[in-house]
C-alpha positions as CSV (number, residue, x, y, z in Angstrom):
1,M,47.4,-120.5,-69.1
2,H,47.2,-118.0,-71.8
3,M,47.8,-114.4,-70.6
4,T,44.6,-113.0,-72.4
5,L,42.4,-115.5,-70.3
6,I,43.6,-113.7,-67.0
7,P,41.3,-110.7,-67.1
8,Q,38.5,-113.0,-68.2
9,I,38.8,-115.2,-65.2
10,G,39.3,-112.4,-63.0
11,Y,36.0,-110.7,-64.3
12,L,34.2,-113.9,-63.9
13,L,35.5,-114.6,-60.4
14,C,34.4,-110.7,-59.4
15,M,31.0,-111.2,-61.3
16,L,30.4,-114.5,-59.4
17,G,31.0,-112.9,-55.8
18,L,28.9,-109.9,-56.9
19,T,26.3,-112.1,-58.1
20,V,25.9,-114.0,-54.9
21,F,25.5,-110.7,-52.8
22,G,23.1,-109.3,-55.4
23,L,20.8,-112.5,-55.2
24,H,20.9,-112.1,-51.5
25,R,19.5,-108.7,-52.0
26,Y,16.7,-110.1,-54.1
27,W,16.1,-112.6,-51.1
28,Q,15.8,-109.7,-48.6
29,V,13.2,-108.1,-50.5
30,F,11.3,-111.4,-50.7
31,L,11.6,-111.8,-46.9
32,F,10.5,-108.2,-46.6
33,Y,7.2,-108.7,-48.4
34,R,6.7,-112.3,-46.9
35,S,6.9,-110.8,-43.3
36,Q,5.1,-107.6,-43.8
37,S,2.2,-109.1,-42.2
38,Q,4.2,-109.9,-39.1
39,N,3.9,-106.7,-37.4
40,V,5.5,-106.6,-34.0
41,P,3.0,-107.5,-31.2
42,H,1.4,-104.5,-29.5
43,P,3.0,-104.4,-26.3
44,R,1.4,-104.4,-22.8
45,K,2.0,-101.2,-20.8
46,F,4.1,-100.8,-18.0
47,E,2.0,-100.2,-14.7
48,F,4.8,-98.0,-13.4
49,L,7.3,-96.4,-15.9
50,P,10.9,-97.4,-15.4
51,R,13.8,-95.1,-15.0
52,V,15.4,-94.2,-18.1
53,T,18.8,-92.8,-18.8
54,V,19.4,-90.7,-22.1
55,Q,23.2,-90.8,-23.4
56,L,24.5,-88.2,-25.5
57,P,27.9,-88.8,-26.8
58,M,29.8,-86.0,-28.4
59,Y,33.2,-84.9,-29.4
60,N,33.8,-81.4,-30.7
61,E,30.1,-81.0,-31.8
62,R,30.0,-77.0,-31.5
63,Y,27.3,-76.8,-34.3
64,V,24.8,-79.4,-33.0
65,A,25.5,-79.7,-29.4
66,E,22.9,-77.2,-28.1
67,R,20.2,-78.5,-30.5
68,V,20.6,-82.3,-29.3
69,I,20.8,-81.3,-25.6
70,R,17.6,-79.1,-25.7
71,A,15.9,-81.9,-27.6
72,A,16.8,-84.3,-25.0
73,C,15.5,-82.1,-22.2
74,A,12.1,-81.9,-24.2
75,I,11.3,-85.6,-24.0
76,D,8.1,-86.1,-22.6
77,Y,8.9,-88.3,-19.7
78,P,8.5,-88.0,-15.9
79,R,11.2,-85.8,-14.8
80,H,12.2,-87.9,-11.7
81,L,12.5,-91.0,-14.0
82,L,14.6,-89.5,-16.5
83,E,18.5,-89.0,-16.4
84,I,20.2,-87.2,-19.3
85,Q,24.1,-87.8,-19.6
86,V,26.1,-85.5,-22.0
87,L,29.3,-87.7,-22.5
88,D,31.6,-85.0,-23.9
89,D,34.9,-85.8,-25.1
90,S,35.5,-82.5,-26.7
91,T,39.0,-80.7,-27.0
92,D,37.8,-77.4,-28.4
93,E,35.3,-74.8,-27.4
94,S,32.6,-77.2,-27.8
95,A,33.2,-78.3,-24.0
96,D,32.7,-74.9,-22.9
97,I,29.2,-74.6,-25.1
98,C,28.0,-78.1,-23.6
99,R,28.9,-77.3,-20.1
100,S,27.1,-73.8,-20.2
101,I,24.1,-75.4,-21.9
102,C,23.9,-78.1,-19.3
103,E,24.2,-75.6,-16.4
104,T,21.4,-73.4,-17.7
105,L,19.3,-76.4,-18.2
106,E,19.9,-78.0,-15.0
107,A,19.1,-74.6,-13.3
108,E,15.7,-74.8,-15.0
109,G,14.9,-78.2,-13.4
110,H,15.9,-80.5,-16.1
111,P,17.7,-83.9,-15.0
112,V,21.0,-83.3,-17.1
113,R,24.2,-84.1,-16.1
114,Y,27.6,-83.1,-18.0
115,I,30.5,-85.8,-18.1
116,H,33.7,-84.5,-19.6
117,R,36.6,-86.9,-20.3
118,T,40.0,-85.6,-21.0
119,V,41.3,-88.9,-22.4
120,R,39.3,-90.5,-25.1
121,T,40.1,-94.2,-24.2
122,G,37.9,-96.4,-26.5
123,F,36.2,-93.3,-28.1
124,K,32.7,-93.4,-28.4
125,A,32.4,-97.1,-27.0
126,G,34.6,-96.0,-24.0
127,A,32.4,-92.8,-23.5
128,L,29.1,-95.0,-23.5
129,A,31.0,-97.6,-21.1
130,D,31.8,-94.9,-18.7
131,G,28.5,-93.4,-18.7
132,L,26.8,-96.6,-18.3
133,A,28.8,-97.2,-15.0
134,L,27.1,-94.0,-13.7
135,A,23.8,-94.5,-15.1
136,R,21.0,-95.0,-12.8
137,G,18.3,-95.8,-15.4
138,E,17.3,-99.5,-16.0
139,F,17.1,-98.6,-19.8
140,I,19.4,-96.7,-22.0
141,A,18.5,-94.4,-24.8
142,I,21.2,-93.3,-27.2
143,F,21.3,-90.4,-29.5
144,D,24.3,-89.1,-31.4
145,A,25.0,-85.4,-31.4
146,D,23.5,-84.8,-35.3
147,F,20.1,-86.6,-34.1
148,I,17.0,-84.8,-32.8
149,P,15.2,-86.9,-30.1
150,Q,11.5,-86.6,-30.6
151,P,9.4,-85.7,-27.6
152,D,7.2,-88.8,-27.8
153,M,10.1,-91.4,-28.6
154,L,10.4,-92.8,-24.9
155,R,6.7,-93.2,-24.3
156,N,6.3,-94.8,-27.9
157,V,9.3,-97.4,-27.4
158,I,9.6,-98.0,-23.7
159,H,6.6,-100.4,-23.3
160,H,8.2,-102.9,-25.7
161,F,10.5,-103.8,-22.9
162,T,7.5,-105.3,-21.0
163,N,8.6,-108.5,-22.8
164,P,11.7,-109.5,-20.4
165,D,13.4,-111.1,-23.5
166,V,13.8,-107.8,-25.4
167,G,17.2,-106.3,-25.0
168,C,17.0,-103.4,-27.4
169,V,14.7,-101.4,-29.5
170,Q,15.7,-99.7,-32.7
171,T,13.7,-97.0,-34.4
172,R,14.1,-95.9,-38.1
173,W,16.4,-93.1,-39.0
174,G,14.8,-89.9,-40.7
175,H,16.7,-87.4,-42.6
176,L,16.6,-83.6,-41.8
177,N,18.2,-82.5,-44.9
178,R,17.3,-85.3,-47.3
179,R,16.8,-82.9,-50.1
180,H,19.9,-80.7,-49.6
181,S,21.7,-82.0,-52.5
182,W,21.8,-85.1,-54.8
183,L,24.5,-86.7,-52.4
184,T,22.0,-86.4,-49.4
185,R,19.6,-87.8,-51.7
186,C,21.4,-90.8,-52.3
187,Q,22.6,-91.3,-48.8
188,A,19.0,-91.0,-47.6
189,V,18.0,-93.7,-50.4
190,F,20.9,-96.1,-49.3
191,L,19.9,-95.7,-45.6
192,D,16.1,-96.2,-46.2
193,G,17.2,-99.4,-48.1
194,H,19.0,-100.6,-45.0
195,F,16.2,-99.6,-42.5
196,V,13.1,-100.3,-44.5
197,I,14.4,-103.8,-46.2
198,E,17.1,-105.3,-44.4
199,H,16.1,-104.4,-40.8
200,T,12.3,-105.2,-41.3
201,A,13.2,-108.6,-43.2
202,R,15.7,-109.6,-40.4
203,N,13.8,-108.6,-37.4
204,R,10.3,-110.1,-38.5
205,T,11.9,-113.4,-39.6
206,G,13.9,-114.1,-36.6
207,R,17.3,-113.4,-38.1
208,F,20.0,-111.3,-36.3
209,M,19.8,-107.6,-37.0
210,N,22.1,-104.7,-35.5
211,F,21.6,-101.7,-33.2
212,N,22.6,-98.6,-35.4
213,G,24.6,-96.9,-32.7
214,T,21.9,-94.3,-32.1
215,G,18.2,-93.7,-32.3
216,G,17.3,-96.8,-29.9
217,I,16.9,-98.0,-26.4
218,W,18.9,-100.8,-24.8
219,R,18.2,-102.6,-21.5
220,K,21.2,-102.1,-19.2
221,K,21.0,-105.8,-18.1
222,A,21.4,-107.0,-21.7
223,I,24.6,-104.7,-22.4
224,E,26.1,-105.9,-19.1
225,E,25.5,-109.6,-19.8
226,A,26.8,-109.1,-23.3
227,G,30.1,-108.0,-22.1
228,G,29.4,-104.2,-22.2
229,W,30.7,-101.7,-24.7
230,Q,33.9,-102.8,-26.3
231,H,36.3,-100.6,-28.3
232,D,38.2,-103.2,-30.4
233,T,36.2,-102.7,-33.5
234,L,34.9,-99.6,-35.2
235,T,31.5,-100.4,-35.0
236,E,30.7,-101.2,-31.3
237,D,27.0,-100.9,-31.7
238,M,27.1,-103.9,-34.2
239,D,29.5,-105.8,-32.2
240,L,27.3,-105.5,-29.1
241,S,24.1,-106.3,-31.0
242,Y,25.5,-109.6,-32.2
243,R,27.0,-110.6,-28.7
244,A,23.6,-109.9,-27.1
245,Q,21.5,-111.9,-29.6
246,A,23.9,-114.7,-29.6
247,L,23.0,-114.9,-25.7
248,G,19.4,-115.0,-26.5
249,W,18.4,-111.2,-26.1
250,K,15.8,-110.3,-28.7
251,M,15.8,-106.9,-30.7
252,V,12.9,-105.1,-32.0
253,F,12.8,-102.8,-35.0
254,L,10.1,-100.1,-35.2
255,P,10.0,-98.5,-38.6
256,E,7.0,-96.3,-38.0
257,I,8.8,-94.6,-34.9
258,V,11.4,-92.2,-36.9
259,S,14.3,-90.7,-35.5
260,P,15.5,-87.5,-37.4
261,A,19.0,-86.8,-38.0
262,E,21.4,-85.0,-40.3
263,L,23.1,-86.5,-43.3
264,P,26.9,-85.6,-44.2
265,P,26.5,-82.5,-46.7
266,E,29.8,-83.1,-48.5
267,I,31.7,-86.1,-49.8
268,V,34.6,-86.4,-47.4
269,S,32.3,-86.8,-44.4
270,F,30.3,-89.4,-46.1
271,K,33.3,-91.2,-47.1
272,Q,34.8,-91.2,-43.6
273,Q,31.5,-92.5,-42.5
274,Q,31.2,-95.4,-44.9
275,H,35.0,-96.3,-44.3
276,R,34.4,-96.6,-40.6
277,W,31.3,-98.6,-41.0
278,T,32.9,-100.8,-43.5
279,K,35.9,-101.5,-41.7
280,G,34.1,-101.9,-38.2
281,S,31.8,-104.7,-39.9
282,V,35.0,-106.5,-41.1
283,Q,36.3,-106.2,-37.5
284,T,33.2,-107.6,-36.2
285,A,32.8,-110.4,-38.6
286,L,36.5,-111.5,-37.7
287,K,35.4,-111.3,-34.0
288,V,32.0,-112.8,-33.8
289,L,31.0,-114.6,-36.8
290,P,33.2,-117.8,-36.1
291,G,31.3,-118.3,-33.0
292,I,27.8,-117.5,-34.6
293,L,28.7,-120.2,-37.4
294,R,29.7,-122.7,-34.7
295,G,26.8,-121.9,-32.2
296,N,23.7,-123.7,-31.7
297,L,21.7,-121.3,-33.8
298,P,19.2,-121.8,-36.8
299,M,20.8,-122.0,-40.1
300,R,19.0,-119.0,-41.2
301,V,20.3,-116.9,-38.7
302,K,24.0,-118.2,-39.5
303,V,23.3,-117.5,-43.2
304,E,22.2,-114.2,-42.8
305,S,24.6,-113.1,-40.3
306,F,27.3,-114.2,-42.8
307,F,25.8,-112.1,-45.5
308,H,25.3,-109.2,-43.2
309,L,28.8,-109.1,-41.5
310,A,30.9,-110.2,-44.7
311,S,28.9,-107.7,-47.2
312,G,32.1,-105.4,-47.4
313,I,33.6,-108.0,-49.7
314,V,31.7,-106.5,-52.4
315,Y,33.8,-103.3,-52.6
316,P,37.2,-104.9,-53.5
317,L,35.2,-107.0,-56.1
318,A,33.5,-104.1,-57.5
319,V,37.0,-102.0,-57.9
320,L,38.3,-105.2,-59.7
321,L,35.3,-105.4,-61.7
322,S,35.5,-101.9,-63.0
323,I,39.2,-102.2,-63.9
324,L,38.7,-105.8,-65.7
325,I,35.2,-105.1,-67.3
326,F,37.0,-103.8,-70.7
327,P,40.1,-105.8,-70.8
328,A,38.1,-108.9,-70.3
329,F,36.2,-108.2,-73.4
330,L,38.9,-106.6,-75.5
331,L,41.6,-109.4,-75.1
332,T,39.8,-111.9,-76.9
333,S,39.4,-113.2,-80.5
334,Q,35.7,-112.9,-80.5
335,N,33.0,-110.5,-79.4
336,L,32.3,-111.9,-75.8
337,L,29.1,-110.4,-75.5
338,D,27.8,-112.5,-78.6
339,V,24.7,-114.1,-76.9
340,H,25.9,-117.3,-78.6
341,S,29.0,-117.5,-76.4
342,I,28.8,-118.8,-72.8
343,F,30.8,-115.9,-71.6
344,G,28.5,-113.4,-73.3
345,Q,25.4,-114.9,-71.7
346,W,27.0,-114.7,-68.2
347,A,28.3,-111.4,-68.8
348,L,24.9,-109.9,-70.0
349,M,23.1,-111.6,-67.1
350,G,25.7,-110.5,-64.7
351,L,25.7,-106.8,-65.8
352,F,22.1,-106.3,-66.3
353,G,20.7,-108.7,-63.6
354,L,23.2,-107.5,-60.7
355,L,24.2,-103.9,-61.4
356,T,20.8,-102.8,-62.3
357,F,17.8,-104.7,-61.4
358,S,19.3,-106.1,-57.9
359,A,20.2,-102.5,-56.7
360,G,17.2,-101.1,-58.2
361,T,14.7,-103.4,-56.9
362,F,16.1,-103.2,-53.3
363,Y,16.1,-99.3,-53.2
364,V,13.0,-98.5,-55.3
365,V,11.1,-101.0,-53.1
366,A,12.1,-99.0,-49.9
367,Q,11.0,-95.8,-51.4
368,R,7.7,-97.1,-52.5
369,E,7.2,-98.3,-48.8
370,L,8.0,-94.8,-47.6
371,G,5.6,-93.0,-50.0
372,E,8.4,-91.4,-51.9
373,N,8.1,-90.9,-55.7
374,I,8.5,-94.0,-57.7
375,I,9.4,-92.6,-61.0
376,V,12.2,-90.4,-59.1
377,G,13.5,-93.5,-57.4
378,I,13.7,-95.4,-60.8
379,L,15.7,-92.5,-62.3
380,M,18.0,-92.3,-59.4
381,V,19.1,-96.0,-59.8
382,P,21.9,-95.2,-62.1
383,L,23.0,-92.3,-59.8
384,L,23.1,-94.6,-57.0
385,M,25.2,-97.1,-58.8
386,A,27.5,-94.1,-59.7
387,V,27.9,-93.0,-56.3
388,G,28.1,-96.5,-54.8
389,M,31.0,-97.3,-57.3
390,G,32.5,-94.0,-56.4
391,I,33.2,-94.7,-52.9
392,S,34.1,-98.5,-53.5
393,L,37.8,-97.7,-53.6
394,A,37.8,-96.1,-50.2
395,N,35.6,-98.9,-48.7
396,A,37.7,-101.5,-50.4
397,V,40.7,-100.0,-48.5
398,A,38.5,-100.2,-45.4
399,V,38.0,-103.9,-46.1
400,L,41.8,-104.6,-46.4
401,E,42.5,-102.7,-43.4
402,G,40.0,-104.5,-41.3
403,L,41.2,-108.1,-42.6
404,F,44.6,-107.3,-41.9
405,G,44.3,-105.7,-38.6
406,H,45.4,-102.4,-39.3
407,Q,44.6,-100.0,-36.3
408,S,43.1,-96.4,-37.0
409,E,41.5,-94.1,-34.6
410,F,37.7,-93.7,-34.6
411,I,37.2,-90.5,-36.9
412,R,33.7,-89.3,-36.1
413,T,31.6,-87.9,-39.0
414,P,31.8,-84.0,-38.9
415,K,28.3,-82.6,-38.0
416,Y,27.4,-79.0,-39.5
417,G,24.0,-78.5,-37.9
418,V,22.1,-78.1,-41.2
419,S,18.7,-79.1,-42.0
420,G,16.1,-78.3,-44.6
421,A,16.3,-75.2,-46.7
422,E,18.8,-73.6,-44.7
423,S,21.3,-76.3,-45.6
424,G,22.4,-75.1,-48.9
425,Q,25.6,-73.0,-47.9
426,A,25.6,-73.6,-43.9
427,W,28.0,-76.4,-44.1
428,K,30.3,-74.4,-46.6
429,R,30.5,-71.6,-44.0
430,R,31.6,-73.9,-41.3
431,A,34.0,-75.9,-43.2
432,S,36.7,-74.2,-41.2
433,A,35.9,-76.3,-38.1
434,F,36.9,-79.5,-39.9
435,K,40.4,-80.1,-41.0
436,H,40.0,-82.9,-43.7
437,R,43.2,-85.0,-44.0
438,T,44.8,-85.3,-47.6
439,T,45.2,-88.8,-48.8
440,W,46.0,-90.7,-51.9
441,L,42.4,-92.0,-52.3
442,P,41.2,-88.9,-54.4
443,A,44.0,-89.1,-56.8
444,A,43.4,-92.7,-57.4
445,E,39.7,-92.4,-57.8
446,L,40.4,-89.8,-60.6
447,A,43.0,-92.2,-62.0
448,L,40.5,-94.8,-62.3
449,G,37.9,-92.4,-63.9
450,F,40.4,-91.6,-66.4
451,Y,41.1,-95.2,-67.0
452,L,37.7,-95.9,-67.6
453,L,37.4,-92.9,-70.0
454,A,40.2,-94.6,-71.8
455,C,38.4,-97.8,-72.0
456,I,35.2,-96.0,-73.3
457,A,37.1,-94.3,-76.0
458,A,38.8,-97.5,-77.3
459,A,35.4,-99.4,-77.1
460,L,33.9,-96.7,-79.5
461,Y,37.1,-96.4,-81.7
462,L,37.5,-100.1,-82.2
463,D,33.8,-100.7,-82.4
464,R,34.3,-103.6,-79.8
465,D,32.0,-104.5,-77.2
466,V,30.0,-101.1,-77.1
467,S,27.4,-102.9,-74.9
468,C,29.8,-102.1,-71.8
469,V,30.0,-98.6,-72.5
470,P,26.9,-97.5,-70.4
471,F,28.2,-99.4,-67.3
472,M,31.6,-98.0,-67.8
473,F,30.2,-94.6,-68.1
474,I,28.3,-95.1,-64.9
475,F,31.5,-96.3,-63.1
476,M,33.7,-93.4,-64.7
477,T,31.0,-90.9,-63.5
478,G,31.3,-92.1,-59.9
479,Y,35.0,-92.2,-59.6
480,F,35.1,-88.6,-61.2
481,Y,32.3,-87.1,-58.9
482,V,33.6,-88.8,-55.7
483,G,37.4,-88.1,-56.6
484,G,36.8,-84.5,-57.7
485,S,34.2,-83.7,-54.9
486,S,36.8,-84.9,-52.3
487,I,39.6,-82.6,-53.7
488,Y,36.9,-79.7,-53.7
489,A,36.0,-80.4,-50.2
490,W,39.5,-80.3,-49.0
491,W,40.3,-77.1,-50.9
492,L,37.2,-75.6,-49.4
493,S,38.2,-76.5,-45.9
494,R,41.5,-75.0,-46.5
495,R,40.4,-72.0,-47.8
496,Q,37.9,-71.4,-45.1
497,I,40.7,-71.9,-42.5
498,R,43.0,-69.4,-44.1
499,E,40.2,-67.0,-44.4
500,A,39.2,-67.4,-40.7
501,A,43.0,-67.0,-39.7
502,A,43.2,-63.7,-41.7
503,L,40.2,-62.4,-40.2
504,Q,41.4,-63.3,-36.7
505,N,44.8,-61.4,-37.5
506,A,43.0,-58.5,-38.7
507,D,41.1,-58.3,-35.6
508,L,44.3,-58.6,-33.4
509,A,45.8,-55.7,-35.8
510,V,43.1,-53.5,-34.9
511,V,43.2,-54.1,-31.3
């Protein structure tokens, strides 16, 4: 094989894999529109409301603990049928904050119970399992610390469990700080696509969907029959969802019921969250997908489960694509983007059809359904592509770690307690609470950015395949943004820590 063919073959294989998953997104949009008329049947109501346990898992949540606990206590549900568990694994002053708030609210008559673990066995899954063993409720509502449970959430959702086959009901996530920055806007669009398009398409057409770990209610019996909360993956919620549905339990998605939450306001927290979700989905795929593919399930369920659980493979392919895109065109005797060449035709269809229209259609449709400005949504597509490419290296590492069994702890997403207009500088003032770890990834992301910059310069200088330049520019921008923002967030955290230490030393000197 001639050496110049290697980049071209590698590029084609990456493009083929990405095209398959890109076409799947078109299919999800089609399923979404086809299933829009298939609304969730209006449930009959319980004659007597059942007992519900609300679980609030926490770990060092000093900035949001009081907010979520008070919101849970404000839920409109009969007090004698409600139990609130604050499942706190905190190792800092957050434990004292949570304990004090719970004692105050309990004295006011709220059914809140503080449960503190000194050893984080199983991380969040372990906390939920320990709480479940003590729960008196027939149904378990779960809210992460960055969520704000709405007062009418239980009354709007609980009656769907009058259907004895329903094991879980998931609500749609809202975004408290959606307009804080372009980063949070991008995150909001990414999540809106997942909830509005993916969840609706899967749930309304009888395919498996996943519980998102928060903002939903489980039937306790369904959790127990499915084997309970297990912590051998980083996405215990997805794992439990698939195990329960494989046993015949149904899930219900309610897009009209919104559970507001805080989006990570800086890039490191966002990357940590994406890394955990991506690695966890790979671990879950290795754990449950073989059984689903062998099981007595409809083919549509098996196919969708594969695309859902194996979707992380797009990240290594995207990284390789960004590396090979220019060499594949440069190391050839002809202009490969010549539409008269077979390679050129595939390249054009792949680049424009996959990287632009697939992602654009998926996310713009979601924004349209939510009543957001369509023009803004269309203009954001290049930005979404850039951010998606920028985090692809970190997520590719997550995929490889999941595939090869690399064990890592559950790194929870820092919560800064920001929302709305006040979120602009709040997270920066609170950065000292979170020590971001230094890794090689930001340097590698910047290196990829400089590599693509060199490719752009070469393409323009040699006047070769300049049609690639817009895509290489988007990829380059993403790597520079994510790598540079990661270094800035690390520097800001270290500066805030030094300033806090200096202030503390000054106070001690005065004393």
